[in-house]
N, CA, C, O and CB atoms as a CASP TS submission, in Angstrom:
PFRMAT TS
TARGET T0000
AUTHOR 0000-0000-0000
METHOD Language model
MODEL 1
PARENT N/A
ATOM      1  N   UNK     1     -60.133  22.497  -1.859  1.00  0.00           N
ATOM      2  CA  UNK     1     -60.666  21.758  -0.739  1.00  0.00           C
ATOM      3  C   UNK     1     -60.273  22.484   0.544  1.00  0.00           C
ATOM      4  O   UNK     1     -59.118  22.871   0.727  1.00  0.00           O
ATOM      5  CB  UNK     1     -60.155  20.291  -0.741  1.00  0.00           C
ATOM      6  N   UNK     2     -61.238  22.658   1.412  1.00  0.00           N
ATOM      7  CA  UNK     2     -60.994  23.367   2.661  1.00  0.00           C
ATOM      8  C   UNK     2     -60.445  22.426   3.726  1.00  0.00           C
ATOM      9  O   UNK     2     -60.536  21.204   3.606  1.00  0.00           O
ATOM     10  CB  UNK     2     -62.278  24.029   3.156  1.00  0.00           C
ATOM     11  N   UNK     3     -59.883  23.010   4.752  1.00  0.00           N
ATOM     12  CA  UNK     3     -59.279  22.228   5.830  1.00  0.00           C
ATOM     13  C   UNK     3     -60.313  21.355   6.525  1.00  0.00           C
ATOM     14  O   UNK     3     -60.008  20.222   6.897  1.00  0.00           O
ATOM     15  CB  UNK     3     -58.609  23.151   6.844  1.00  0.00           C
ATOM     16  N   UNK     4     -61.520  21.856   6.706  1.00  0.00           N
ATOM     17  CA  UNK     4     -62.575  21.068   7.356  1.00  0.00           C
ATOM     18  C   UNK     4     -62.877  19.810   6.542  1.00  0.00           C
ATOM     19  O   UNK     4     -63.110  18.741   7.107  1.00  0.00           O
ATOM     20  CB  UNK     4     -63.860  21.915   7.529  1.00  0.00           C
ATOM     21  N   UNK     5     -62.873  19.941   5.234  1.00  0.00           N
ATOM     22  CA  UNK     5     -63.109  18.773   4.383  1.00  0.00           C
ATOM     23  C   UNK     5     -61.931  17.802   4.446  1.00  0.00           C
ATOM     24  O   UNK     5     -62.119  16.587   4.393  1.00  0.00           O
ATOM     25  CB  UNK     5     -63.356  19.210   2.929  1.00  0.00           C
ATOM     26  N   UNK     6     -60.723  18.340   4.558  1.00  0.00           N
ATOM     27  CA  UNK     6     -59.537  17.494   4.647  1.00  0.00           C
ATOM     28  C   UNK     6     -59.527  16.692   5.945  1.00  0.00           C
ATOM     29  O   UNK     6     -59.062  15.552   5.967  1.00  0.00           O
ATOM     30  CB  UNK     6     -58.270  18.344   4.545  1.00  0.00           C
ATOM     31  N   UNK     7     -60.038  17.282   7.027  1.00  0.00           N
ATOM     32  CA  UNK     7     -60.061  16.578   8.314  1.00  0.00           C
ATOM     33  C   UNK     7     -60.925  15.315   8.250  1.00  0.00           C
ATOM     34  O   UNK     7     -60.668  14.349   8.969  1.00  0.00           O
ATOM     35  CB  UNK     7     -60.580  17.511   9.419  1.00  0.00           C
ATOM     36  N   UNK     8     -61.941  15.321   7.396  1.00  0.00           N
ATOM     37  CA  UNK     8     -62.812  14.160   7.255  1.00  0.00           C
ATOM     38  C   UNK     8     -62.220  13.092   6.341  1.00  0.00           C
ATOM     39  O   UNK     8     -62.762  11.991   6.239  1.00  0.00           O
ATOM     40  CB  UNK     8     -64.158  14.591   6.728  1.00  0.00           C
ATOM     41  N   UNK     9     -61.119  13.410   5.680  1.00  0.00           N
ATOM     42  CA  UNK     9     -60.491  12.485   4.748  1.00  0.00           C
ATOM     43  C   UNK     9     -59.639  11.472   5.509  1.00  0.00           C
ATOM     44  O   UNK     9     -59.028  11.800   6.526  1.00  0.00           O
ATOM     45  CB  UNK     9     -59.635  13.249   3.720  1.00  0.00           C
ATOM     46  N   UNK    10     -59.604  10.253   5.012  1.00  0.00           N
ATOM     47  CA  UNK    10     -58.807   9.203   5.652  1.00  0.00           C
ATOM     48  C   UNK    10     -57.319   9.454   5.428  1.00  0.00           C
ATOM     49  O   UNK    10     -56.933  10.306   4.627  1.00  0.00           O
ATOM     50  CB  UNK    10     -59.202   7.813   5.109  1.00  0.00           C
ATOM     51  N   UNK    11     -56.486   8.695   6.154  1.00  0.00           N
ATOM     52  CA  UNK    11     -55.037   8.816   5.993  1.00  0.00           C
ATOM     53  C   UNK    11     -54.619   8.491   4.566  1.00  0.00           C
ATOM     54  O   UNK    11     -53.776   9.176   3.987  1.00  0.00           O
ATOM     55  CB  UNK    11     -54.309   7.896   6.977  1.00  0.00           C
ATOM     56  N   UNK    12     -55.206   7.453   4.006  1.00  0.00           N
ATOM     57  CA  UNK    12     -54.878   7.059   2.635  1.00  0.00           C
ATOM     58  C   UNK    12     -55.305   8.157   1.651  1.00  0.00           C
ATOM     59  O   UNK    12     -54.595   8.441   0.686  1.00  0.00           O
ATOM     60  CB  UNK    12     -55.562   5.712   2.277  1.00  0.00           C
ATOM     61  N   UNK    13     -56.448   8.760   1.895  1.00  0.00           N
ATOM     62  CA  UNK    13     -56.918   9.848   1.049  1.00  0.00           C
ATOM     63  C   UNK    13     -55.980  11.049   1.099  1.00  0.00           C
ATOM     64  O   UNK    13     -55.744  11.707   0.086  1.00  0.00           O
ATOM     65  CB  UNK    13     -58.316  10.265   1.464  1.00  0.00           C
ATOM     66  N   UNK    14     -55.447  11.328   2.292  1.00  0.00           N
ATOM     67  CA  UNK    14     -54.493  12.428   2.424  1.00  0.00           C
ATOM     68  C   UNK    14     -53.212  12.137   1.652  1.00  0.00           C
ATOM     69  O   UNK    14     -52.644  13.027   1.019  1.00  0.00           O
ATOM     70  CB  UNK    14     -54.171  12.681   3.900  1.00  0.00           C
ATOM     71  N   UNK    15     -52.763  10.893   1.708  1.00  0.00           N
ATOM     72  CA  UNK    15     -51.558  10.527   0.957  1.00  0.00           C
ATOM     73  C   UNK    15     -51.771  10.703  -0.543  1.00  0.00           C
ATOM     74  O   UNK    15     -50.879  11.165  -1.255  1.00  0.00           O
ATOM     75  CB  UNK    15     -51.155   9.077   1.263  1.00  0.00           C
ATOM     76  N   UNK    16     -52.952  10.333  -1.012  1.00  0.00           N
ATOM     77  CA  UNK    16     -53.268  10.475  -2.434  1.00  0.00           C
ATOM     78  C   UNK    16     -53.314  11.958  -2.815  1.00  0.00           C
ATOM     79  O   UNK    16     -52.768  12.354  -3.844  1.00  0.00           O
ATOM     80  CB  UNK    16     -54.620   9.785  -2.769  1.00  0.00           C
ATOM     81  N   UNK    17     -53.966  12.774  -1.982  1.00  0.00           N
ATOM     82  CA  UNK    17     -54.019  14.213  -2.241  1.00  0.00           C
ATOM     83  C   UNK    17     -52.620  14.826  -2.249  1.00  0.00           C
ATOM     84  O   UNK    17     -52.320  15.690  -3.073  1.00  0.00           O
ATOM     85  CB  UNK    17     -54.892  14.910  -1.193  1.00  0.00           C
ATOM     86  N   UNK    18     -51.774  14.379  -1.335  1.00  0.00           N
ATOM     87  CA  UNK    18     -50.411  14.882  -1.267  1.00  0.00           C
ATOM     88  C   UNK    18     -49.653  14.553  -2.543  1.00  0.00           C
ATOM     89  O   UNK    18     -48.958  15.403  -3.100  1.00  0.00           O
ATOM     90  CB  UNK    18     -49.686  14.302  -0.054  1.00  0.00           C
ATOM     91  N   UNK    19     -49.789  13.332  -2.995  1.00  0.00           N
ATOM     92  CA  UNK    19     -49.109  12.907  -4.218  1.00  0.00           C
ATOM     93  C   UNK    19     -49.590  13.725  -5.419  1.00  0.00           C
ATOM     94  O   UNK    19     -48.782  14.165  -6.236  1.00  0.00           O
ATOM     95  CB  UNK    19     -49.344  11.403  -4.467  1.00  0.00           C
ATOM     96  N   UNK    20     -50.892  13.926  -5.523  1.00  0.00           N
ATOM     97  CA  UNK    20     -51.451  14.699  -6.632  1.00  0.00           C
ATOM     98  C   UNK    20     -50.984  16.149  -6.587  1.00  0.00           C
ATOM     99  O   UNK    20     -50.671  16.731  -7.626  1.00  0.00           O
ATOM    100  CB  UNK    20     -52.979  14.641  -6.605  1.00  0.00           C
ATOM    101  N   UNK    21     -50.935  16.732  -5.402  1.00  0.00           N
ATOM    102  CA  UNK    21     -50.508  18.123  -5.266  1.00  0.00           C
ATOM    103  C   UNK    21     -49.029  18.274  -5.614  1.00  0.00           C
ATOM    104  O   UNK    21     -48.636  19.255  -6.246  1.00  0.00           O
ATOM    105  CB  UNK    21     -50.771  18.627  -3.841  1.00  0.00           C
ATOM    106  N   UNK    22     -48.211  17.310  -5.205  1.00  0.00           N
ATOM    107  CA  UNK    22     -46.788  17.360  -5.540  1.00  0.00           C
ATOM    108  C   UNK    22     -46.585  17.244  -7.048  1.00  0.00           C
ATOM    109  O   UNK    22     -45.743  17.939  -7.617  1.00  0.00           O
ATOM    110  CB  UNK    22     -46.024  16.241  -4.813  1.00  0.00           C
ATOM    111  N   UNK    23     -47.354  16.369  -7.696  1.00  0.00           N
ATOM    112  CA  UNK    23     -47.266  16.240  -9.145  1.00  0.00           C
ATOM    113  C   UNK    23     -47.700  17.534  -9.831  1.00  0.00           C
ATOM    114  O   UNK    23     -47.103  17.941 -10.827  1.00  0.00           O
ATOM    115  CB  UNK    23     -48.125  15.066  -9.632  1.00  0.00           C
ATOM    116  N   UNK    24     -48.730  18.174  -9.302  1.00  0.00           N
ATOM    117  CA  UNK    24     -49.210  19.432  -9.876  1.00  0.00           C
ATOM    118  C   UNK    24     -48.144  20.517  -9.760  1.00  0.00           C
ATOM    119  O   UNK    24     -47.914  21.268 -10.708  1.00  0.00           O
ATOM    120  CB  UNK    24     -50.508  19.884  -9.181  1.00  0.00           C
ATOM    121  N   UNK    25     -47.497  20.601  -8.607  1.00  0.00           N
ATOM    122  CA  UNK    25     -46.435  21.599  -8.421  1.00  0.00           C
ATOM    123  C   UNK    25     -45.294  21.325  -9.388  1.00  0.00           C
ATOM    124  O   UNK    25     -44.752  22.255  -9.985  1.00  0.00           O
ATOM    125  CB  UNK    25     -45.917  21.591  -6.960  1.00  0.00           C
ATOM    126  N   UNK    26     -44.931  20.078  -9.546  1.00  0.00           N
ATOM    127  CA  UNK    26     -43.851  19.707 -10.465  1.00  0.00           C
ATOM    128  C   UNK    26     -44.189  20.134 -11.895  1.00  0.00           C
ATOM    129  O   UNK    26     -43.368  20.745 -12.579  1.00  0.00           O
ATOM    130  CB  UNK    26     -43.592  18.184 -10.409  1.00  0.00           C
ATOM    131  N   UNK    27     -45.394  19.809 -12.333  1.00  0.00           N
ATOM    132  CA  UNK    27     -45.807  20.160 -13.699  1.00  0.00           C
ATOM    133  C   UNK    27     -45.888  21.666 -13.895  1.00  0.00           C
ATOM    134  O   UNK    27     -45.469  22.187 -14.928  1.00  0.00           O
ATOM    135  CB  UNK    27     -47.156  19.527 -14.023  1.00  0.00           C
ATOM    136  N   UNK    28     -46.429  22.364 -12.901  1.00  0.00           N
ATOM    137  CA  UNK    28     -46.536  23.820 -13.002  1.00  0.00           C
ATOM    138  C   UNK    28     -45.169  24.484 -12.998  1.00  0.00           C
ATOM    139  O   UNK    28     -44.950  25.478 -13.691  1.00  0.00           O
ATOM    140  CB  UNK    28     -47.379  24.368 -11.860  1.00  0.00           C
ATOM    141  N   UNK    29     -44.258  23.934 -12.218  1.00  0.00           N
ATOM    142  CA  UNK    29     -42.905  24.495 -12.178  1.00  0.00           C
ATOM    143  C   UNK    29     -42.210  24.328 -13.526  1.00  0.00           C
ATOM    144  O   UNK    29     -41.543  25.244 -14.007  1.00  0.00           O
ATOM    145  CB  UNK    29     -42.076  23.826 -11.067  1.00  0.00           C
ATOM    146  N   UNK    30     -42.369  23.158 -14.127  1.00  0.00           N
ATOM    147  CA  UNK    30     -41.794  22.929 -15.455  1.00  0.00           C
ATOM    148  C   UNK    30     -42.439  23.860 -16.472  1.00  0.00           C
ATOM    149  O   UNK    30     -41.759  24.450 -17.312  1.00  0.00           O
ATOM    150  CB  UNK    30     -41.976  21.456 -15.886  1.00  0.00           C
ATOM    151  N   UNK    31     -43.754  23.983 -16.385  1.00  0.00           N
ATOM    152  CA  UNK    31     -44.476  24.854 -17.309  1.00  0.00           C
ATOM    153  C   UNK    31     -44.018  26.307 -17.157  1.00  0.00           C
ATOM    154  O   UNK    31     -43.913  27.032 -18.147  1.00  0.00           O
ATOM    155  CB  UNK    31     -45.992  24.746 -17.073  1.00  0.00           C
ATOM    156  N   UNK    32     -43.750  26.728 -15.937  1.00  0.00           N
ATOM    157  CA  UNK    32     -43.322  28.108 -15.721  1.00  0.00           C
ATOM    158  C   UNK    32     -41.934  28.354 -16.303  1.00  0.00           C
ATOM    159  O   UNK    32     -41.625  29.474 -16.712  1.00  0.00           O
ATOM    160  CB  UNK    32     -43.331  28.439 -14.228  1.00  0.00           C
ATOM    161  N   UNK    33     -41.105  27.335 -16.345  1.00  0.00           N
ATOM    162  CA  UNK    33     -39.761  27.470 -16.915  1.00  0.00           C
ATOM    163  C   UNK    33     -39.807  27.475 -18.445  1.00  0.00           C
ATOM    164  O   UNK    33     -39.060  28.208 -19.094  1.00  0.00           O
ATOM    165  CB  UNK    33     -38.854  26.329 -16.419  1.00  0.00           C
ATOM    166  N   UNK    34     -40.685  26.657 -19.006  1.00  0.00           N
ATOM    167  CA  UNK    34     -40.752  26.507 -20.455  1.00  0.00           C
ATOM    168  C   UNK    34     -41.556  27.625 -21.120  1.00  0.00           C
ATOM    169  O   UNK    34     -41.183  28.137 -22.176  1.00  0.00           O
ATOM    170  CB  UNK    34     -41.357  25.165 -20.804  1.00  0.00           C
ATOM    171  N   UNK    35     -42.635  27.980 -20.494  1.00  0.00           N
ATOM    172  CA  UNK    35     -43.525  28.981 -21.068  1.00  0.00           C
ATOM    173  C   UNK    35     -44.223  29.723 -19.949  1.00  0.00           C
ATOM    174  O   UNK    35     -44.046  29.403 -18.773  1.00  0.00           O
ATOM    175  CB  UNK    35     -44.554  28.334 -22.022  1.00  0.00           C
ATOM    176  N   UNK    36     -44.994  30.686 -20.305  1.00  0.00           N
ATOM    177  CA  UNK    36     -45.699  31.467 -19.301  1.00  0.00           C
ATOM    178  C   UNK    36     -46.901  30.682 -18.781  1.00  0.00           C
ATOM    179  O   UNK    36     -47.630  30.058 -19.551  1.00  0.00           O
ATOM    180  CB  UNK    36     -46.147  32.825 -19.882  1.00  0.00           C
ATOM    181  N   UNK    37     -47.093  30.721 -17.469  1.00  0.00           N
ATOM    182  CA  UNK    37     -48.230  30.037 -16.855  1.00  0.00           C
ATOM    183  C   UNK    37     -49.527  30.768 -17.175  1.00  0.00           C
ATOM    184  O   UNK    37     -49.566  31.998 -17.209  1.00  0.00           O
ATOM    185  CB  UNK    37     -48.041  29.928 -15.331  1.00  0.00           C
ATOM    186  N   UNK    38     -50.580  30.004 -17.406  1.00  0.00           N
ATOM    187  CA  UNK    38     -51.889  30.605 -17.627  1.00  0.00           C
ATOM    188  C   UNK    38     -52.405  31.255 -16.354  1.00  0.00           C
ATOM    189  O   UNK    38     -52.954  32.356 -16.383  1.00  0.00           O
ATOM    190  CB  UNK    38     -52.882  29.558 -18.126  1.00  0.00           C
ATOM    191  N   UNK    39     -52.222  30.563 -15.242  1.00  0.00           N
ATOM    192  CA  UNK    39     -52.653  31.119 -13.958  1.00  0.00           C
ATOM    193  C   UNK    39     -51.582  30.825 -12.897  1.00  0.00           C
ATOM    194  O   UNK    39     -51.551  29.737 -12.324  1.00  0.00           O
ATOM    195  CB  UNK    39     -54.039  30.525 -13.530  1.00  0.00           C
ATOM    196  N   UNK    40     -50.722  31.787 -12.648  1.00  0.00           N
ATOM    197  CA  UNK    40     -49.651  31.597 -11.667  1.00  0.00           C
ATOM    198  C   UNK    40     -50.167  31.281 -10.271  1.00  0.00           C
ATOM    199  O   UNK    40     -49.439  30.708  -9.461  1.00  0.00           O
ATOM    200  CB  UNK    40     -48.790  32.825 -11.610  1.00  0.00           C
ATOM    201  N   UNK    41     -51.398  31.640  -9.980  1.00  0.00           N
ATOM    202  CA  UNK    41     -51.937  31.370  -8.647  1.00  0.00           C
ATOM    203  C   UNK    41     -52.123  29.874  -8.399  1.00  0.00           C
ATOM    204  O   UNK    41     -52.195  29.451  -7.245  1.00  0.00           O
ATOM    205  CB  UNK    41     -53.267  32.091  -8.466  1.00  0.00           C
ATOM    206  N   UNK    42     -52.200  29.074  -9.446  1.00  0.00           N
ATOM    207  CA  UNK    42     -52.346  27.623  -9.277  1.00  0.00           C
ATOM    208  C   UNK    42     -51.140  27.021  -8.566  1.00  0.00           C
ATOM    209  O   UNK    42     -51.288  26.091  -7.773  1.00  0.00           O
ATOM    210  CB  UNK    42     -52.539  26.945 -10.636  1.00  0.00           C
ATOM    211  N   UNK    43     -49.964  27.537  -8.841  1.00  0.00           N
ATOM    212  CA  UNK    43     -48.757  27.047  -8.180  1.00  0.00           C
ATOM    213  C   UNK    43     -48.841  27.328  -6.677  1.00  0.00           C
ATOM    214  O   UNK    43     -48.528  26.463  -5.859  1.00  0.00           O
ATOM    215  CB  UNK    43     -47.488  27.707  -8.790  1.00  0.00           C
ATOM    216  N   UNK    44     -49.260  28.526  -6.326  1.00  0.00           N
ATOM    217  CA  UNK    44     -49.398  28.894  -4.919  1.00  0.00           C
ATOM    218  C   UNK    44     -50.465  28.041  -4.237  1.00  0.00           C
ATOM    219  O   UNK    44     -50.273  27.606  -3.102  1.00  0.00           O
ATOM    220  CB  UNK    44     -49.746  30.385  -4.786  1.00  0.00           C
ATOM    221  N   UNK    45     -51.587  27.796  -4.917  1.00  0.00           N
ATOM    222  CA  UNK    45     -52.661  26.983  -4.349  1.00  0.00           C
ATOM    223  C   UNK    45     -52.194  25.545  -4.101  1.00  0.00           C
ATOM    224  O   UNK    45     -52.535  24.945  -3.082  1.00  0.00           O
ATOM    225  CB  UNK    45     -53.882  26.990  -5.281  1.00  0.00           C
ATOM    226  N   UNK    46     -51.419  25.001  -5.030  1.00  0.00           N
ATOM    227  CA  UNK    46     -50.925  23.634  -4.864  1.00  0.00           C
ATOM    228  C   UNK    46     -49.956  23.540  -3.695  1.00  0.00           C
ATOM    229  O   UNK    46     -49.980  22.568  -2.939  1.00  0.00           O
ATOM    230  CB  UNK    46     -50.245  23.152  -6.148  1.00  0.00           C
ATOM    231  N   UNK    47     -49.108  24.542  -3.547  1.00  0.00           N
ATOM    232  CA  UNK    47     -48.170  24.542  -2.420  1.00  0.00           C
ATOM    233  C   UNK    47     -48.908  24.638  -1.092  1.00  0.00           C
ATOM    234  O   UNK    47     -48.522  23.991  -0.118  1.00  0.00           O
ATOM    235  CB  UNK    47     -47.175  25.701  -2.550  1.00  0.00           C
ATOM    236  N   UNK    48     -49.963  25.438  -1.047  1.00  0.00           N
ATOM    237  CA  UNK    48     -50.752  25.552   0.177  1.00  0.00           C
ATOM    238  C   UNK    48     -51.448  24.242   0.504  1.00  0.00           C
ATOM    239  O   UNK    48     -51.565  23.871   1.672  1.00  0.00           O
ATOM    240  CB  UNK    48     -51.781  26.671   0.045  1.00  0.00           C
ATOM    241  N   UNK    49     -51.913  23.537  -0.532  1.00  0.00           N
ATOM    242  CA  UNK    49     -52.558  22.242  -0.320  1.00  0.00           C
ATOM    243  C   UNK    49     -51.563  21.256   0.289  1.00  0.00           C
ATOM    244  O   UNK    49     -51.910  20.506   1.201  1.00  0.00           O
ATOM    245  CB  UNK    49     -53.123  21.688  -1.650  1.00  0.00           C
ATOM    246  N   UNK    50     -50.331  21.255  -0.214  1.00  0.00           N
ATOM    247  CA  UNK    50     -49.295  20.377   0.336  1.00  0.00           C
ATOM    248  C   UNK    50     -49.068  20.701   1.809  1.00  0.00           C
ATOM    249  O   UNK    50     -48.971  19.792   2.634  1.00  0.00           O
ATOM    250  CB  UNK    50     -47.972  20.520  -0.459  1.00  0.00           C
ATOM    251  N   UNK    51     -48.985  21.972   2.142  1.00  0.00           N
ATOM    252  CA  UNK    51     -48.761  22.378   3.535  1.00  0.00           C
ATOM    253  C   UNK    51     -49.919  21.948   4.423  1.00  0.00           C
ATOM    254  O   UNK    51     -49.700  21.483   5.542  1.00  0.00           O
ATOM    255  CB  UNK    51     -48.568  23.898   3.628  1.00  0.00           C
ATOM    256  N   UNK    52     -51.154  22.097   3.938  1.00  0.00           N
ATOM    257  CA  UNK    52     -52.330  21.685   4.725  1.00  0.00           C
ATOM    258  C   UNK    52     -52.313  20.186   4.991  1.00  0.00           C
ATOM    259  O   UNK    52     -52.573  19.739   6.108  1.00  0.00           O
ATOM    260  CB  UNK    52     -53.632  22.072   3.997  1.00  0.00           C
ATOM    261  N   UNK    53     -52.005  19.419   3.958  1.00  0.00           N
ATOM    262  CA  UNK    53     -52.005  17.963   4.105  1.00  0.00           C
ATOM    263  C   UNK    53     -50.914  17.534   5.088  1.00  0.00           C
ATOM    264  O   UNK    53     -51.160  16.702   5.961  1.00  0.00           O
ATOM    265  CB  UNK    53     -51.798  17.275   2.732  1.00  0.00           C
ATOM    266  N   UNK    54     -49.713  18.097   4.949  1.00  0.00           N
ATOM    267  CA  UNK    54     -48.638  17.763   5.883  1.00  0.00           C
ATOM    268  C   UNK    54     -49.017  18.135   7.320  1.00  0.00           C
ATOM    269  O   UNK    54     -48.727  17.387   8.254  1.00  0.00           O
ATOM    270  CB  UNK    54     -47.340  18.479   5.476  1.00  0.00           C
ATOM    271  N   UNK    55     -49.657  19.275   7.493  1.00  0.00           N
ATOM    272  CA  UNK    55     -50.076  19.704   8.822  1.00  0.00           C
ATOM    273  C   UNK    55     -51.055  18.714   9.435  1.00  0.00           C
ATOM    274  O   UNK    55     -50.913  18.332  10.596  1.00  0.00           O
ATOM    275  CB  UNK    55     -50.706  21.091   8.759  1.00  0.00           C
ATOM    276  N   UNK    56     -52.045  18.301   8.656  1.00  0.00           N
ATOM    277  CA  UNK    56     -53.020  17.336   9.169  1.00  0.00           C
ATOM    278  C   UNK    56     -52.377  15.989   9.466  1.00  0.00           C
ATOM    279  O   UNK    56     -52.703  15.351  10.467  1.00  0.00           O
ATOM    280  CB  UNK    56     -54.157  17.156   8.173  1.00  0.00           C
ATOM    281  N   UNK    57     -51.472  15.559   8.605  1.00  0.00           N
ATOM    282  CA  UNK    57     -50.795  14.283   8.841  1.00  0.00           C
ATOM    283  C   UNK    57     -49.968  14.343  10.125  1.00  0.00           C
ATOM    284  O   UNK    57     -49.945  13.382  10.894  1.00  0.00           O
ATOM    285  CB  UNK    57     -49.894  13.918   7.643  1.00  0.00           C
ATOM    286  N   UNK    58     -49.286  15.477  10.358  1.00  0.00           N
ATOM    287  CA  UNK    58     -48.495  15.631  11.587  1.00  0.00           C
ATOM    288  C   UNK    58     -49.387  15.678  12.818  1.00  0.00           C
ATOM    289  O   UNK    58     -49.041  15.107  13.853  1.00  0.00           O
ATOM    290  CB  UNK    58     -47.642  16.900  11.517  1.00  0.00           C
ATOM    291  N   UNK    59     -50.535  16.353  12.722  1.00  0.00           N
ATOM    292  CA  UNK    59     -51.468  16.396  13.849  1.00  0.00           C
ATOM    293  C   UNK    59     -51.947  14.996  14.207  1.00  0.00           C
ATOM    294  O   UNK    59     -51.995  14.628  15.381  1.00  0.00           O
ATOM    295  CB  UNK    59     -52.669  17.298  13.522  1.00  0.00           C
ATOM    296  N   UNK    60     -52.297  14.229  13.200  1.00  0.00           N
ATOM    297  CA  UNK    60     -52.773  12.859  13.445  1.00  0.00           C
ATOM    298  C   UNK    60     -51.672  11.997  14.039  1.00  0.00           C
ATOM    299  O   UNK    60     -51.937  11.168  14.909  1.00  0.00           O
ATOM    300  CB  UNK    60     -53.289  12.226  12.146  1.00  0.00           C
ATOM    301  N   UNK    61     -50.449  12.180  13.583  1.00  0.00           N
ATOM    302  CA  UNK    61     -49.330  11.406  14.110  1.00  0.00           C
ATOM    303  C   UNK    61     -49.086  11.747  15.578  1.00  0.00           C
ATOM    304  O   UNK    61     -48.815  10.855  16.382  1.00  0.00           O
ATOM    305  CB  UNK    61     -48.060  11.663  13.283  1.00  0.00           C
ATOM    306  N   UNK    62     -49.180  13.028  15.934  1.00  0.00           N
ATOM    307  CA  UNK    62     -49.014  13.427  17.329  1.00  0.00           C
ATOM    308  C   UNK    62     -50.113  12.850  18.205  1.00  0.00           C
ATOM    309  O   UNK    62     -49.855  12.428  19.333  1.00  0.00           O
ATOM    310  CB  UNK    62     -48.998  14.944  17.448  1.00  0.00           C
ATOM    311  N   UNK    63     -51.348  12.828  17.689  1.00  0.00           N
ATOM    312  CA  UNK    63     -52.463  12.251  18.448  1.00  0.00           C
ATOM    313  C   UNK    63     -52.246  10.767  18.699  1.00  0.00           C
ATOM    314  O   UNK    63     -52.533  10.264  19.785  1.00  0.00           O
ATOM    315  CB  UNK    63     -53.785  12.466  17.706  1.00  0.00           C
ATOM    316  N   UNK    64     -51.739  10.073  17.689  1.00  0.00           N
ATOM    317  CA  UNK    64     -51.453   8.637  17.860  1.00  0.00           C
ATOM    318  C   UNK    64     -50.357   8.424  18.889  1.00  0.00           C
ATOM    319  O   UNK    64     -50.408   7.473  19.668  1.00  0.00           O
ATOM    320  CB  UNK    64     -51.043   7.999  16.518  1.00  0.00           C
ATOM    321  N   UNK    65     -49.367   9.305  18.894  1.00  0.00           N
ATOM    322  CA  UNK    65     -48.273   9.208  19.866  1.00  0.00           C
ATOM    323  C   UNK    65     -48.762   9.419  21.285  1.00  0.00           C
ATOM    324  O   UNK    65     -48.298   8.753  22.211  1.00  0.00           O
ATOM    325  CB  UNK    65     -47.187  10.221  19.544  1.00  0.00           C
ATOM    326  N   UNK    66     -49.684  10.331  21.460  1.00  0.00           N
ATOM    327  CA  UNK    66     -50.234  10.590  22.794  1.00  0.00           C
ATOM    328  C   UNK    66     -51.073   9.413  23.267  1.00  0.00           C
ATOM    329  O   UNK    66     -51.067   9.088  24.454  1.00  0.00           O
ATOM    330  CB  UNK    66     -51.078  11.874  22.792  1.00  0.00           C
ATOM    331  N   UNK    67     -51.790   8.774  22.360  1.00  0.00           N
ATOM    332  CA  UNK    67     -52.632   7.635  22.730  1.00  0.00           C
ATOM    333  C   UNK    67     -51.792   6.426  23.122  1.00  0.00           C
ATOM    334  O   UNK    67     -52.205   5.631  23.966  1.00  0.00           O
ATOM    335  CB  UNK    67     -53.565   7.270  21.579  1.00  0.00           C
ATOM    336  N   UNK    68     -50.617   6.282  22.515  1.00  0.00           N
ATOM    337  CA  UNK    68     -49.757   5.135  22.793  1.00  0.00           C
ATOM    338  C   UNK    68     -49.028   5.277  24.122  1.00  0.00           C
ATOM    339  O   UNK    68     -48.525   4.286  24.654  1.00  0.00           O
ATOM    340  CB  UNK    68     -48.753   4.954  21.675  1.00  0.00           C
ATOM    341  N   UNK    69     -48.960   6.474  24.662  1.00  0.00           N
ATOM    342  CA  UNK    69     -48.225   6.663  25.918  1.00  0.00           C
ATOM    343  C   UNK    69     -49.076   6.370  27.114  1.00  0.00           C
ATOM    344  O   UNK    69     -48.608   6.481  28.247  1.00  0.00           O
ATOM    345  CB  UNK    69     -47.694   8.064  26.017  1.00  0.00           C
TER
END
């Protein structure tokens, strides 16, 4: 999912995506310890998704803070 698509997602949708990405990283990390990963790039992609979601959530929080002042 691209950043432009994430911007159109609601706050609740971002939280759900964040939870799913964290679970994916957890599972991939365990899989990498137990056996060889089929596609190591999936771990990197999941981490990037987490960073994108956190960035968007922080941007929205800052915007709300500016509106309240």
